[in-house]
LOLOPA-791830 format. One line per 8 residues: number of its first residue (from 1); their letters; for each residue y, z, x of C-alpha. Coordinates in nm, 2 decimals, always signed. Example, Ala and Ser with C-alpha at 12.3 -4.5 7.8 and 13.67 -1.06 7.14 Angstrom:
1 = as = -0.45,+0.78,+1.23 ~ -0.11,+0.71,+1.37
//
This chain:
1 = xxxxxxxx = +0.21,-0.32,-2.64 ~ +0.29,-0.67,-2.74 ~ +0.30,-1.03,-2.64 ~ +0.60,-1.21,-2.49 ~ +0.69,-1.57,-2.43 ~ +1.00,-1.79,-2.37 ~ +1.15,-2.06,-2.17 ~ +1.46,-2.13,-1.96
9 = xxxxxxxx = +1.59,-2.49,-1.93 ~ +1.96,-2.57,-1.88 ~ +2.13,-2.78,-2.13 ~ +1.87,-2.73,-2.41 ~ +1.83,-2.51,-2.71 ~ +1.53,-2.44,-2.93 ~ +1.59,-2.62,-3.26 ~ +1.24,-2.74,-3.33
17 = xxxxxxxx = +1.05,-2.42,-3.36 ~ +0.88,-2.44,-3.02 ~ +0.92,-2.07,-2.95 ~ +0.78,-1.99,-3.30 ~ +0.47,-2.19,-3.22 ~ +0.43,-1.99,-2.89 ~ +0.47,-1.66,-3.06 ~ +0.22,-1.75,-3.33
25 = xxxxxxxx = -0.04,-1.80,-3.06 ~ +0.02,-1.43,-2.96 ~ -0.01,-1.29,-3.31 ~ -0.32,-1.09,-3.21 ~ -0.13,-0.90,-2.94 ~ +0.14,-0.79,-3.19 ~ +0.07,-0.82,-3.56 ~ +0.34,-0.58,-3.67
33 = xxxxxxxx = +0.66,-0.77,-3.61 ~ +0.79,-1.09,-3.46 ~ +1.13,-1.17,-3.30 ~ +1.29,-1.48,-3.15 ~ +1.63,-1.48,-2.98 ~ +1.80,-1.73,-2.76 ~ +2.12,-1.91,-2.65 ~ +2.22,-2.21,-2.45
41 = xxxxxxxx = +1.94,-2.29,-2.21 ~ +1.71,-1.99,-2.29 ~ +1.48,-1.84,-2.56 ~ +1.27,-1.52,-2.58 ~ +0.99,-1.47,-2.82 ~ +0.81,-1.15,-2.91 ~ +0.51,-1.02,-3.10 ~ +0.51,-0.64,-3.16
49 = xxxxxxxx = +0.23,-0.39,-3.18 ~ +0.42,-0.08,-3.29 ~ +0.33,+0.23,-3.09 ~ +0.66,+0.40,-2.99 ~ +0.95,+0.42,-3.23 ~ +0.80,+0.25,-3.53 ~ +1.14,+0.19,-3.68 ~ +1.35,-0.13,-3.66
57 = xxxxxxxx = +1.52,+0.03,-3.35 ~ +1.22,-0.08,-3.15 ~ +1.24,-0.44,-3.25 ~ +1.24,-0.70,-2.97 ~ +1.38,-0.91,-2.81 ~ +1.62,-0.62,-2.77 ~ +1.99,-0.67,-2.72 ~ +2.23,-0.46,-2.52
65 = xxxxxxxx = +2.52,-0.30,-2.71 ~ +2.76,-0.56,-2.58 ~ +2.52,-0.85,-2.66 ~ +2.51,-0.98,-2.30 ~ +2.16,-0.88,-2.21 ~ +1.82,-0.93,-2.37 ~ +1.47,-0.80,-2.30 ~ +1.13,-0.90,-2.41
73 = xxxxxxxx = +0.87,-0.65,-2.28 ~ +0.49,-0.62,-2.31 ~ +0.34,-0.28,-2.20 ~ +0.44,+0.08,-2.18 ~ +0.67,+0.28,-1.95 ~ +0.49,+0.61,-1.94 ~ +0.78,+0.80,-1.77 ~ +1.04,+0.67,-2.02
81 = xxxxxxxx = +1.12,+1.02,-2.14 ~ +1.22,+1.14,-1.79 ~ +1.41,+0.82,-1.72 ~ +1.60,+0.85,-2.05 ~ +1.71,+1.20,-1.95 ~ +1.85,+1.07,-1.62 ~ +2.04,+0.79,-1.80 ~ +2.17,+1.04,-2.06
89 = xxxxxxxx = +2.30,+1.26,-1.78 ~ +2.49,+0.96,-1.65 ~ +2.65,+0.91,-1.99 ~ +2.42,+0.66,-2.16 ~ +2.36,+0.69,-2.53 ~ +2.06,+0.55,-2.73 ~ +2.01,+0.41,-3.07 ~ +1.63,+0.46,-3.10
97 = xxxxxxxx = +1.35,+0.64,-2.92 ~ +1.15,+0.36,-2.76 ~ +1.07,+0.30,-2.40 ~ +1.20,-0.06,-2.44 ~ +1.56,+0.07,-2.49 ~ +1.52,+0.28,-2.17 ~ +1.39,-0.02,-1.97 ~ +1.67,-0.24,-2.10
105 = xxxxxxxx = +1.94,+0.01,-1.98 ~ +1.77,+0.05,-1.64 ~ +1.76,-0.32,-1.59 ~ +2.13,-0.35,-1.69 ~ +2.23,-0.08,-1.45 ~ +2.00,-0.14,-1.15 ~ +1.87,-0.50,-1.19 ~ +1.55,-0.56,-0.98
113 = xxxxxxxx = +1.58,-0.21,-0.82 ~ +1.48,-0.07,-1.16 ~ +1.12,-0.19,-1.12 ~ +1.05,+0.07,-0.84 ~ +1.14,+0.35,-1.08 ~ +0.88,+0.25,-1.35 ~ +0.55,+0.42,-1.39 ~ +0.38,+0.20,-1.64
121 = xxxxxxxx = +0.21,-0.13,-1.72 ~ +0.43,-0.43,-1.81 ~ +0.51,-0.80,-1.82 ~ +0.88,-0.85,-1.89 ~ +1.15,-1.10,-1.92 ~ +1.51,-0.99,-1.89 ~ +1.81,-1.22,-1.94 ~ +2.17,-1.14,-1.85
129 = xxxxxxxx = +2.39,-1.40,-2.01 ~ +2.71,-1.27,-1.85 ~ +2.58,-1.30,-1.50 ~ +2.37,-1.60,-1.59 ~ +2.07,-1.44,-1.43 ~ +1.71,-1.37,-1.54 ~ +1.42,-1.15,-1.42 ~ +1.04,-1.19,-1.48
137 = xxxxxxxx = +0.82,-0.91,-1.35 ~ +0.47,-0.78,-1.37 ~ +0.35,-0.42,-1.31 ~ +0.24,-0.31,-0.96 ~ -0.14,-0.32,-1.02 ~ -0.15,-0.61,-1.27 ~ -0.25,-0.43,-1.58 ~ -0.04,-0.67,-1.80
145 = xxxxxxxx = -0.05,-1.05,-1.75 ~ +0.23,-1.30,-1.72 ~ +0.16,-1.68,-1.70 ~ +0.43,-1.93,-1.63 ~ +0.49,-2.30,-1.58 ~ +0.77,-2.46,-1.37 ~ +0.84,-2.82,-1.44 ~ +1.14,-2.96,-1.27
153 = xxxxxxxx = +1.44,-2.77,-1.40 ~ +1.25,-2.57,-1.66 ~ +1.06,-2.25,-1.66 ~ +0.82,-2.14,-1.94 ~ +0.63,-1.81,-1.95 ~ +0.40,-1.61,-2.18 ~ +0.16,-1.32,-2.19 ~ -0.13,-1.55,-2.24
161 = xxxxxxxx = -0.20,-1.91,-2.14 ~ -0.27,-2.02,-2.50 ~ +0.10,-1.96,-2.58 ~ +0.20,-2.21,-2.30 ~ -0.05,-2.46,-2.43 ~ +0.13,-2.46,-2.77 ~ +0.41,-2.67,-2.60 ~ +0.37,-3.03,-2.72
169 = xxxxxxxx = +0.23,-3.28,-2.48 ~ +0.09,-3.04,-2.23 ~ -0.18,-3.21,-2.02 ~ -0.48,-2.99,-1.99 ~ -0.61,-3.12,-1.66 ~ -0.87,-2.89,-1.51 ~ -0.81,-2.79,-1.15 ~ -1.15,-2.86,-0.96
177 = xxxxxxxx = -1.07,-2.59,-0.70 ~ -1.02,-2.34,-0.98 ~ -1.34,-2.45,-1.14 ~ -1.53,-2.39,-0.81 ~ -1.36,-2.05,-0.76 ~ -1.48,-1.95,-1.11 ~ -1.84,-2.06,-1.05 ~ -1.84,-1.87,-0.71
185 = xxxxxxxx = -1.66,-1.55,-0.81 ~ -1.71,-1.53,-1.19 ~ -1.33,-1.51,-1.25 ~ -1.01,-1.67,-1.13 ~ -0.78,-1.51,-0.87 ~ -0.42,-1.46,-0.95 ~ -0.29,-1.75,-0.75 ~ -0.51,-1.99,-0.94
193 = xxxxxxxx = -0.50,-2.12,-1.30 ~ -0.78,-2.33,-1.46 ~ -0.52,-2.60,-1.56 ~ -0.32,-2.78,-1.30 ~ +0.06,-2.70,-1.31 ~ +0.02,-2.35,-1.46 ~ +0.04,-2.02,-1.26 ~ +0.01,-1.65,-1.29
201 = xxxxxxxx = +0.27,-1.41,-1.16 ~ +0.08,-1.19,-0.91 ~ +0.07,-0.81,-0.96 ~ +0.36,-0.62,-0.81 ~ +0.57,-0.94,-0.81 ~ +0.89,-1.06,-0.97 ~ +1.07,-1.39,-1.02 ~ +1.45,-1.39,-1.05
209 = xxxxxxxx = +1.71,-1.65,-1.05 ~ +1.99,-1.84,-1.22 ~ +1.97,-1.95,-1.58 ~ +2.12,-2.27,-1.46 ~ +1.85,-2.33,-1.20 ~ +1.52,-2.17,-1.31 ~ +1.31,-2.42,-1.12 ~ +1.43,-2.27,-0.79
217 = xxxxxxxx = +1.28,-1.92,-0.86 ~ +0.98,-1.82,-0.66 ~ +0.74,-1.51,-0.69 ~ +0.81,-1.24,-0.44 ~ +0.67,-0.88,-0.41 ~ +0.86,-0.57,-0.49 ~ +0.57,-0.33,-0.41 ~ +0.27,-0.31,-0.19
225 = xxxxxxxx = +0.00,-0.04,-0.14 ~ -0.04,+0.10,+0.21 ~ -0.39,+0.25,+0.26 ~ -0.44,+0.52,+0.53 ~ -0.70,+0.36,+0.76 ~ -0.80,+0.69,+0.92 ~ -1.18,+0.71,+0.89 ~ -1.18,+1.09,+0.96
233 = xxxxxxxx = -1.43,+1.26,+0.74 ~ -1.34,+1.59,+0.58 ~ -1.35,+1.76,+0.24 ~ -1.04,+1.80,+0.03 ~ -0.86,+2.13,+0.09 ~ -0.83,+2.36,-0.21 ~ -0.46,+2.27,-0.23 ~ -0.54,+1.90,-0.24
241 = xxxxxxxx = -0.80,+1.95,-0.51 ~ -0.54,+2.14,-0.72 ~ -0.29,+1.86,-0.65 ~ -0.54,+1.60,-0.77 ~ -0.61,+1.79,-1.09 ~ -0.24,+1.83,-1.16 ~ -0.16,+1.46,-1.09 ~ -0.45,+1.34,-1.32
249 = xxxxxxxx = -0.36,+1.59,-1.59 ~ +0.00,+1.47,-1.59 ~ -0.11,+1.11,-1.59 ~ -0.32,+1.18,-1.90 ~ -0.04,+1.38,-2.06 ~ +0.22,+1.10,-2.04 ~ -0.03,+0.84,-2.16 ~ -0.09,+1.05,-2.48
257 = xxxxxxxx = +0.27,+0.98,-2.58 ~ +0.24,+0.78,-2.90 ~ +0.36,+0.76,-3.26 ~ +0.01,+0.63,-3.36 ~ -0.34,+0.78,-3.33 ~ -0.49,+0.80,-2.98 ~ -0.86,+0.79,-2.87 ~ -1.07,+0.78,-2.54
265 = xxxxxxxx = -1.32,+0.52,-2.42 ~ -1.60,+0.74,-2.29 ~ -1.89,+0.62,-2.07 ~ -2.15,+0.84,-1.90 ~ -1.96,+0.85,-1.57 ~ -1.72,+1.10,-1.42 ~ -1.41,+0.88,-1.44 ~ -1.38,+0.85,-1.82
273 = xxxxxxxx = -1.53,+1.20,-1.85 ~ -1.25,+1.35,-1.65 ~ -0.99,+1.16,-1.86 ~ -1.16,+1.28,-2.18 ~ -1.18,+1.64,-2.06 ~ -0.81,+1.65,-1.96 ~ -0.70,+1.47,-2.28 ~ -0.89,+1.74,-2.48
281 = xxxxxxxx = -0.69,+2.01,-2.30 ~ -0.35,+1.85,-2.38 ~ -0.14,+2.02,-2.65 ~ -0.13,+1.87,-3.00 ~ -0.38,+1.59,-2.94 ~ -0.76,+1.58,-3.03 ~ -0.85,+1.22,-2.95 ~ -1.17,+1.06,-3.08
289 = xxxxxxxx = -1.42,+0.96,-2.81 ~ -1.60,+0.62,-2.84 ~ -1.90,+0.49,-2.64 ~ -2.10,+0.17,-2.64 ~ -2.48,+0.22,-2.67 ~ -2.75,-0.02,-2.57 ~ -3.11,-0.04,-2.70 ~ -3.23,-0.10,-2.34
297 = xxxxxxxx = -3.25,+0.25,-2.18 ~ -3.16,+0.11,-1.83 ~ -2.81,+0.01,-1.96 ~ -2.75,+0.30,-2.21 ~ -2.51,+0.58,-2.11 ~ -2.45,+0.72,-2.46 ~ -2.65,+1.04,-2.39 ~ -2.44,+1.14,-2.09
305 = xxxxxxxx = -2.13,+1.04,-2.28 ~ -2.23,+1.27,-2.56 ~ -2.27,+1.56,-2.31 ~ -1.91,+1.50,-2.19 ~ -1.77,+1.48,-2.54 ~ -1.95,+1.80,-2.65 ~ -1.83,+1.98,-2.34 ~ -1.47,+1.88,-2.40
313 = xxxxxxxx = -1.50,+1.96,-2.78 ~ -1.42,+1.60,-2.89 ~ -1.55,+1.41,-3.19 ~ -1.78,+1.15,-3.05 ~ -1.90,+0.82,-3.20 ~ -2.14,+0.56,-3.05 ~ -2.09,+0.19,-3.11 ~ -2.42,+0.01,-3.08
321 = xxxxxxxx = -2.42,-0.32,-2.89 ~ -2.65,-0.58,-3.06 ~ -2.98,-0.66,-2.89 ~ -2.83,-0.98,-2.77 ~ -2.47,-1.07,-2.76 ~ -2.51,-1.44,-2.69 ~ -2.38,-1.53,-3.04 ~ -2.04,-1.39,-2.94
329 = xxxxxxxx = -1.99,-1.64,-2.65 ~ -1.76,-1.87,-2.84 ~ -1.53,-1.59,-2.94 ~ -1.52,-1.46,-2.59 ~ -1.44,-1.81,-2.46 ~ -1.14,-1.83,-2.69 ~ -1.02,-1.48,-2.61 ~ -1.00,-1.51,-2.23
337 = xxxxxxxx = -0.80,-1.84,-2.21 ~ -0.96,-1.92,-1.88 ~ -1.33,-1.91,-1.79 ~ -1.43,-1.55,-1.74 ~ -1.79,-1.46,-1.63 ~ -1.80,-1.08,-1.61 ~ -2.08,-0.98,-1.85 ~ -1.92,-0.64,-1.91
345 = xxxxxxxx = -1.66,-0.83,-2.12 ~ -1.92,-0.83,-2.40 ~ -1.95,-0.45,-2.45 ~ -1.58,-0.41,-2.38 ~ -1.51,-0.66,-2.66 ~ -1.76,-0.48,-2.89 ~ -1.61,-0.14,-2.82 ~ -1.25,-0.26,-2.88
353 = xxxxxxxx = -1.36,-0.43,-3.21 ~ -1.50,-0.10,-3.33 ~ -1.21,+0.10,-3.19 ~ -0.95,-0.08,-3.39 ~ -1.08,+0.09,-3.71 ~ -1.01,+0.44,-3.56 ~ -0.69,+0.43,-3.35 ~ -0.43,+0.20,-3.19
361 = xxxxxxxx = -0.42,+0.35,-2.84 ~ -0.71,+0.44,-2.62 ~ -0.74,+0.60,-2.27 ~ -1.00,+0.46,-2.03 ~ -1.14,+0.56,-1.69 ~ -1.06,+0.23,-1.51 ~ -0.92,+0.26,-1.16 ~ -1.13,+0.55,-1.02
369 = xxxxxxxx = -1.36,+0.32,-0.82 ~ -1.08,+0.14,-0.65 ~ -0.87,+0.44,-0.56 ~ -1.15,+0.67,-0.45 ~ -1.41,+0.43,-0.30 ~ -1.66,+0.45,-0.58 ~ -1.83,+0.11,-0.58 ~ -2.19,+0.10,-0.47
377 = xxxxxxxx = -2.10,-0.17,-0.21 ~ -1.85,+0.07,-0.05 ~ -2.10,+0.35,-0.01 ~ -2.36,+0.11,+0.12 ~ -2.12,-0.01,+0.38 ~ -2.06,+0.35,+0.49 ~ -2.44,+0.39,+0.51 ~ -2.46,+0.08,+0.72
385 = xxxxxxxx = -2.21,+0.21,+0.97 ~ -2.42,+0.52,+1.01 ~ -2.73,+0.32,+1.08 ~ -2.54,+0.11,+1.33 ~ -2.44,+0.43,+1.51 ~ -2.81,+0.53,+1.51 ~ -2.91,+0.19,+1.65 ~ -2.67,+0.22,+1.94
393 = xxxxxxxx = -2.81,+0.57,+2.03 ~ -3.17,+0.48,+1.97 ~ -3.18,+0.15,+2.16 ~ -3.21,+0.28,+2.52 ~ -3.47,+0.53,+2.42 ~ -3.68,+0.27,+2.25 ~ -3.66,+0.04,+2.55 ~ -3.82,+0.31,+2.76
401 = xxxxxxxx = -4.09,+0.41,+2.51 ~ -4.19,+0.05,+2.43 ~ -4.33,+0.00,+2.78 ~ -4.61,+0.23,+2.67 ~ -4.61,+0.16,+2.29 ~ -4.56,-0.22,+2.26 ~ -4.55,-0.21,+1.88 ~ -4.21,-0.04,+1.90
409 = xxxxxxxx = -4.06,-0.37,+2.01 ~ -4.04,-0.47,+1.65 ~ -3.84,-0.15,+1.56 ~ -3.60,-0.22,+1.85 ~ -3.55,-0.58,+1.73 ~ -3.46,-0.46,+1.38 ~ -3.22,-0.20,+1.51 ~ -3.06,-0.46,+1.74
417 = xxxxxxxx = -3.01,-0.70,+1.45 ~ -2.85,-0.42,+1.24 ~ -2.60,-0.35,+1.52 ~ -2.48,-0.71,+1.55 ~ -2.12,-0.75,+1.44 ~ -2.06,-0.95,+1.12 ~ -1.71,-0.83,+1.04 ~ -1.85,-0.62,+0.76
425 = xxxxxxxx = -1.90,-0.91,+0.53 ~ -2.26,-0.84,+0.46 ~ -2.19,-0.50,+0.32 ~ -1.85,-0.57,+0.16 ~ -1.94,-0.74,-0.17 ~ -2.19,-0.70,-0.45 ~ -2.31,-1.05,-0.39 ~ -2.20,-1.27,-0.10
433 = xxxxxxxx = -2.08,-1.61,-0.23 ~ -2.31,-1.90,-0.16 ~ -2.59,-1.85,-0.41 ~ -2.84,-2.13,-0.32 ~ -2.94,-2.16,-0.69 ~ -2.57,-2.23,-0.78 ~ -2.53,-2.48,-0.50 ~ -2.84,-2.67,-0.62
441 = xxxxxxxx = -2.74,-2.65,-0.98 ~ -2.39,-2.80,-0.96 ~ -2.32,-3.17,-0.98 ~ -2.28,-3.34,-0.64 ~ -1.92,-3.42,-0.72 ~ -1.84,-3.05,-0.72 ~ -2.03,-2.93,-0.42 ~ -1.75,-2.99,-0.17
449 = xxxxxxxx = -1.51,-2.79,-0.38 ~ -1.78,-2.52,-0.43 ~ -1.80,-2.47,-0.05 ~ -1.43,-2.37,-0.07 ~ -1.48,-2.16,-0.38 ~ -1.48,-1.83,-0.20 ~ -1.16,-1.91,-0.01 ~ -0.94,-1.65,-0.19
457 = xxxxxxxx = -1.20,-1.38,-0.11 ~ -1.23,-1.47,+0.26 ~ -0.85,-1.52,+0.30 ~ -0.78,-1.17,+0.18 ~ -1.07,-1.03,+0.38 ~ -0.94,-1.19,+0.70 ~ -0.59,-1.06,+0.63 ~ -0.71,-0.71,+0.67
465 = xxxxxxxx = -0.90,-0.76,+0.99 ~ -0.86,-0.47,+1.23 ~ -0.86,-0.20,+0.96 ~ -1.17,+0.02,+0.91 ~ -1.43,-0.13,+0.67 ~ -1.36,+0.11,+0.38 ~ -0.99,+0.04,+0.38 ~ -1.06,-0.34,+0.39
473 = xxxxxxxx = -1.29,-0.31,+0.09 ~ -1.04,-0.11,-0.11 ~ -0.76,-0.35,-0.02 ~ -0.97,-0.64,-0.14 ~ -1.05,-0.46,-0.47 ~ -0.68,-0.39,-0.53 ~ -0.58,-0.74,-0.45 ~ -0.86,-0.94,-0.62
481 = xxxxxxxx = -1.13,-0.77,-0.82 ~ -0.92,-0.51,-1.01 ~ -0.63,-0.73,-1.13 ~ -0.83,-1.05,-1.18 ~ -1.15,-0.92,-1.32 ~ -1.14,-0.56,-1.44 ~ -0.79,-0.56,-1.59 ~ -0.82,-0.91,-1.73
489 = xxxxxxxx = -1.13,-0.80,-1.92 ~ -0.97,-0.49,-2.07 ~ -0.64,-0.65,-2.16 ~ -0.78,-0.96,-2.34 ~ -1.06,-0.76,-2.52 ~ -0.83,-0.49,-2.64 ~ -0.54,-0.71,-2.74 ~ -0.77,-0.94,-2.93
497 = xxxxxxxx = -0.81,-0.65,-3.17 ~ -0.44,-0.53,-3.14 ~ -0.52,-0.21,-2.96 ~ -0.37,-0.07,-2.64 ~ -0.57,+0.07,-2.35 ~ -0.41,+0.30,-2.10 ~ -0.56,+0.40,-1.77 ~ -0.45,+0.74,-1.62
505 = xxxxxxxx = -0.64,+0.67,-1.29 ~ -0.41,+0.37,-1.24 ~ -0.10,+0.59,-1.25 ~ +0.10,+0.48,-0.95 ~ +0.15,+0.84,-0.83 ~ -0.22,+0.90,-0.83 ~ -0.30,+0.56,-0.66 ~ -0.04,+0.62,-0.39
513 = xxxxxxxx = -0.17,+0.98,-0.34 ~ -0.53,+0.86,-0.29 ~ -0.41,+0.59,-0.06 ~ -0.25,+0.85,+0.18 ~ -0.59,+1.04,+0.22 ~ -0.81,+0.95,+0.52 ~ -1.07,+0.71,+0.41 ~ -1.34,+0.96,+0.52
521 = xxxxxxxx = -1.22,+1.20,+0.25 ~ -1.32,+0.95,-0.02 ~ -1.69,+0.88,+0.05 ~ -1.98,+0.93,+0.29 ~ -2.31,+0.76,+0.34 ~ -2.45,+0.91,+0.02 ~ -2.18,+0.90,-0.24 ~ -1.83,+0.77,-0.32
529 = xxxxxxxx = -1.54,+0.93,-0.51 ~ -1.59,+1.26,-0.34 ~ -1.24,+1.39,-0.46 ~ -1.32,+1.30,-0.82 ~ -1.67,+1.46,-0.79 ~ -1.51,+1.78,-0.67 ~ -1.29,+1.77,-0.97 ~ -1.59,+1.69,-1.19
537 = xxxxxxxx = -1.75,+2.02,-1.08 ~ -1.46,+2.20,-1.23 ~ -1.45,+2.01,-1.56 ~ -1.77,+1.83,-1.65 ~ -2.14,+1.92,-1.73 ~ -2.38,+1.92,-1.44 ~ -2.59,+1.63,-1.57 ~ -2.27,+1.41,-1.58
545 = xxxxxxxx = -2.17,+1.52,-1.23 ~ -2.50,+1.40,-1.08 ~ -2.57,+1.10,-1.30 ~ -2.65,+0.77,-1.13 ~ -2.36,+0.52,-1.14 ~ -2.45,+0.23,-1.38 ~ -2.12,+0.06,-1.43 ~ -2.06,-0.11,-1.77
553 = xxxxxxxx = -2.38,-0.32,-1.74 ~ -2.54,-0.56,-1.98 ~ -2.92,-0.63,-1.98 ~ -2.88,-1.00,-1.92 ~ -3.20,-1.05,-1.73 ~ -3.41,-0.91,-2.02 ~ -3.22,-1.14,-2.26 ~ -3.29,-1.45,-2.05
561 = xxxxxxxx = -3.65,-1.36,-1.98 ~ -3.71,-1.40,-2.35 ~ -3.79,-1.74,-2.48 ~ -3.51,-1.71,-2.74 ~ -3.25,-1.64,-2.47 ~ -3.36,-1.93,-2.26 ~ -3.38,-2.16,-2.56 ~ -3.02,-2.07,-2.64
569 = xxxxxxxx = -2.90,-2.14,-2.29 ~ -3.09,-2.47,-2.27 ~ -2.93,-2.59,-2.60 ~ -2.58,-2.50,-2.48 ~ -2.60,-2.61,-2.11 ~ -2.78,-2.93,-2.17 ~ -2.56,-3.05,-2.45 ~ -2.49,-3.42,-2.36
577 = xxxxxxxx = -2.11,-3.37,-2.40 ~ -2.12,-3.09,-2.14 ~ -2.34,-3.28,-1.91 ~ -2.10,-3.56,-1.93 ~ -1.84,-3.35,-1.76 ~ -2.05,-3.36,-1.44 ~ -2.02,-2.99,-1.36 ~ -2.40,-2.92,-1.34
585 = xxxxxxxx = -2.71,-3.13,-1.36 ~ -2.99,-3.13,-1.61 ~ -3.25,-3.08,-1.34 ~ -3.06,-2.79,-1.19 ~ -3.03,-2.61,-1.52 ~ -3.40,-2.67,-1.60 ~ -3.50,-2.53,-1.26 ~ -3.30,-2.21,-1.31
593 = xxxxxxxx = -3.43,-2.16,-1.67 ~ -3.79,-2.21,-1.56 ~ -3.75,-1.95,-1.29 ~ -3.56,-1.71,-1.52 ~ -3.87,-1.68,-1.74 ~ -4.10,-1.55,-1.46 ~ -4.11,-1.17,-1.42 ~ -4.17,-1.20,-1.04
601 = xxxxxxxx = -3.87,-1.43,-0.98 ~ -3.52,-1.32,-0.88 ~ -3.28,-1.23,-1.16 ~ -3.07,-1.52,-1.29 ~ -2.90,-1.34,-1.58 ~ -2.55,-1.32,-1.42 ~ -2.56,-1.69,-1.31 ~ -2.67,-1.81,-1.66
609 = xxxxxxxx = -2.40,-1.59,-1.83 ~ -2.14,-1.74,-1.60 ~ -2.24,-2.09,-1.69 ~ -2.26,-2.01,-2.06 ~ -1.91,-1.86,-2.06 ~ -1.78,-2.17,-1.89 ~ -1.94,-2.38,-2.16 ~ -1.80,-2.16,-2.43
617 = xxxxxxxx = -1.45,-2.20,-2.28 ~ -1.49,-2.58,-2.27 ~ -1.58,-2.58,-2.64 ~ -1.27,-2.39,-2.72 ~ -1.01,-2.54,-2.49 ~ -1.14,-2.89,-2.42 ~ -1.30,-2.97,-2.75 ~ -1.44,-3.23,-2.80
625 = xxxxxxxx = -1.52,-3.20,-2.42 ~ -1.64,-3.55,-2.37 ~ -1.32,-3.70,-2.51 ~ -1.10,-3.44,-2.32 ~ -1.24,-3.48,-1.97 ~ -1.49,-3.76,-1.92 ~ -1.23,-4.04,-1.87 ~ -1.10,-3.86,-1.57
633 = xxxxxxx = -1.41,-3.67,-1.46 ~ -1.42,-3.85,-1.12 ~ -1.07,-3.74,-1.03 ~ -1.14,-3.40,-1.18 ~ -1.44,-3.31,-0.97 ~ -1.38,-3.52,-0.66 ~ -1.41,-3.30,-0.35
//
């Protein structure tokens, strides 16, 4: 687990320490070692967090024995032991015991085809000086990031945007479309970057090309997930349940491979509970379990987490989240590089900060909701389909009965409206974009862009038209919410404290296995993740099996109902320097704050958090904001 950076530009060589400045910006991702290597027209930089092969044999950028090939690699290849055996059977010999050396040999031997053999998380840069070729690649699901910038004949890349911004003379011009997408979704999709001219390599994609013409390289996919659209409802067979347990147990086992201490992030849910239970059963490892606790009972899961830890026989510790985390906004704004409005980033950051004192590697339960249809919105959509079927059957009966009981006409009208086709959109998302409070709050200059802010979401939704609703929802989660929200949150929060988080439920074998099941095996109108719930009945306490899903929530509404919370928001959001950027209006902010203080009003916590995180990002990356943007605000926010 590390940070990588570099650049490719024919006819140049790094003589002014540019790569050193880039690697310094990634120090938090790899405080244990630094490496810079290069040649005519290319340079690779690396920051190391030592986890496998702590010796100098694991140093990067890593060179091939003949000196022709170089690799800088961020992540972990979990099946490196098995791949190494295959290479050794073919006559390869190794100097050290790292997964990096195995990956280097695979790329030398198979080139781009090596990517399909990897079970892991990675962002990598491979240079072959003999063939004058390079490869940039990102893991299938997007666990590890990779930013890049192409400018004419040059290509620069890094694990985080802040490393690219270390390049002298970079123009930090905010993309108004990206700003609107952030305000609409709360995060930025993979095809968008907050600064114009920068980009992110999408999950499951690679870029390859000539060292002599890097500007011609374009991202292209090397993997895609095919979901079985069959809506047939049936329980798992006993054999399938055994297969699921074996797959998850092996995914946990290979993620416990480490030369440093390993722990588990444990919530009160079944996903992390299953991971903890199977980790406790693995030979030679007794990981520590860590949980975030909240003072507000509605958000606190520490009691259920303690039950899972005790059942598994694990040492368990609770990290208490402060009553209000608003004072951490500026730090979060810096950590995430781009505006990031998911409130669960706060407890994730708190947990990672505490975890760094106990271990370097932690296992998490991320991925279960995507693979097995666990989100509340997915279950509600299934419930809605059931009601639609009821409406179609009940309609003719009600038409006959209402001749004698006129009051039933209202019931028939409601059932009719329920059955109207809406392409599933109303049930597909936690919140449908187009919040009237946001539309009224933003500056008029931004409203045209705001109307287009949900375009990435609708484009992906339209692309899956024709498939059953559950399959469409899962496809959207895999292509948007998982890589651009959930995994961004975990990567930046963990790497800010130089720890590595591994997710067994994102094991490619398990993801593809779940994708082959009929969608009706995953959920019904009452509950999602039916296969994992069946496994939980084998491995977890009863109270955890039946506990209500809470997510990794934060009691934002309670914070902003307090006078102190609203005063904090008012001071930040109405700062004249921020108002000068013409993103929102003073009247709009005051209107939301006034309503947020009323117990009977709708909840504005998520919206206010989203605005405050944007303001914190502005403080960090555009400070002083008035000087950084105001001269070109008209161009910036023009629709």
